[in-house]
N, C-alpha and C positions, 0 to 999 in steps of 0.2 A: 611567530609562525613555527609550527611543529613540522620539521622536515622528515620525521619518521613515519608519518601517515601517508598511505597510498589509498587513493579513492577509486571507486568503481563508478563508471557511467552506465546509464540505462542501455546503451547500444550493445554492451558486452552481454548483458542479461538476454536481450532480444536475440542476438546472434546465437547464443548458446541454446535457447529454448526453441527457436524456430527452424534452425538449420537452413535458412535461406541463402547462406553463403557458407559452403562446407569448409573452406579453409579457415574462415574466422570462427566457425562453430568448433572445429577441432582445437584451435588455440584457446578459445574461451572455455571449452570443456577441460583442457589441461589446467587452466587457471583455477577453475572451481574444484578440480581434484586436489590441487595443492591447498586450497582453502579448507576443504573437507578434512584433509590429512593434517591440518594445522601447521603446514609448512610455510604458509603465507597468511597474513592478515590484511584485509582491506576494509575500508570504511565506505558506507553509502548513506548519504543524508536521506531524509524522508522523501524528498522530491524524486529520487531515483526509483523508489518502489512505486510511488504514485504514477510516475510517467510510464513505467513498465505495464501497469494495469491498463492505463489509457491506450497505449500502443497496441497491446494484445487484444483489447476489446474493440478497437476501431474497425468499423465495417469496411473502411477503405483500405485497411492494411491486413490484419490477421483474423479478425472476426471470431475470436475465441469466445466460447461460452464462459459464463461466470464460474462454473464448476471447473472447467479446464484451466482457467486463470489461477484459481485457488490451488489446484493440483500441481500446476507448474511452478508457482512462486513459493508455496508453503515450504518445500524442502530447502530452497535457497535461503529464504528469510530465516529459517531455523539453524543455518550453519553458524556454529559458535564463533568462527574466525571471520565471519562477515559481520562487521560491527554496524548495527543499525540502531539509531535511537528508538526507544519505545518498541522493541522487538515484539514483546508480548501483545501490545496493542495492535501491531500490524498483523500478527497471526490471527487474533480475534477478528479484526476488520476483514481479513480475507474470508473467514468463515461467514461473517454477516453478509458480506457482498455476494457470496455464492448462494446464500439462502434467501435473499430478499431482492426485489427489483428496485434497488436504489443505487445511486452512483457511488463510486468508491470513496469520494470525499465525505459523503454522508455516513457511509459505513465506518470510516475512520473516526469521525466525530462520535458516532454511537459507541464504538469500542473505547474511545477515550473517556466518554462519560461513564461507561461501565467500570473501567479501571479506577476511576475517581469516585465511584459510588454516587454519581450525580444523576438527577432525574428530571431536571428542568432545562429546556433549551429555548432561547429566543430564535425563532425562525419563521419565515413565511412559507417554508417548504413543508407541505402537508405529508410528505413521505414519512416524516417522523411520527405521524399519527398512527401508523400501523404497529408501533411498539407500545405495549401496555405498560412498560416500565419507564416511559418517557412522557412528560407533560410538555407539550409545545405551547409556547406563548408568543404572541405577536406584540411588539412594542405599541404602546398607546400614547397618543399625544395628550398631554395634560395642560391645564391653563397656565402653569408655570413655565412651560417651554413652547407655547404656541407662537407661531411666527407672526 
């Protein structure tokens, strides 16, 4: 276990971006200022960013538009001392999510495919059909694996 890593939870991002608790927003803003100035480094797994998109988009919670979500998260995901796996893929996914009526998971998959120069996806989700650079396939049962 690496004791040098400090991780960031989704609720810090949400408090910072929404201001629904001013005291916590100020403390979170101070943390992000230290991260931006490279005085502190924190780590966020993919789930933290995905959760932030989900919470911000939720009609029961913050009901932010896709464009607002991209505009709010893009600067944070871009911070060099906020260590996020696949940062470039996340930034592309935020752009795809803002531009197309698909869920963020699909936007992240589309961005991952672009980064990998992949063009074929197995999916029952017809949302992928809207992209001319993706061929969506559905698995077919063959005689060899029929039940």
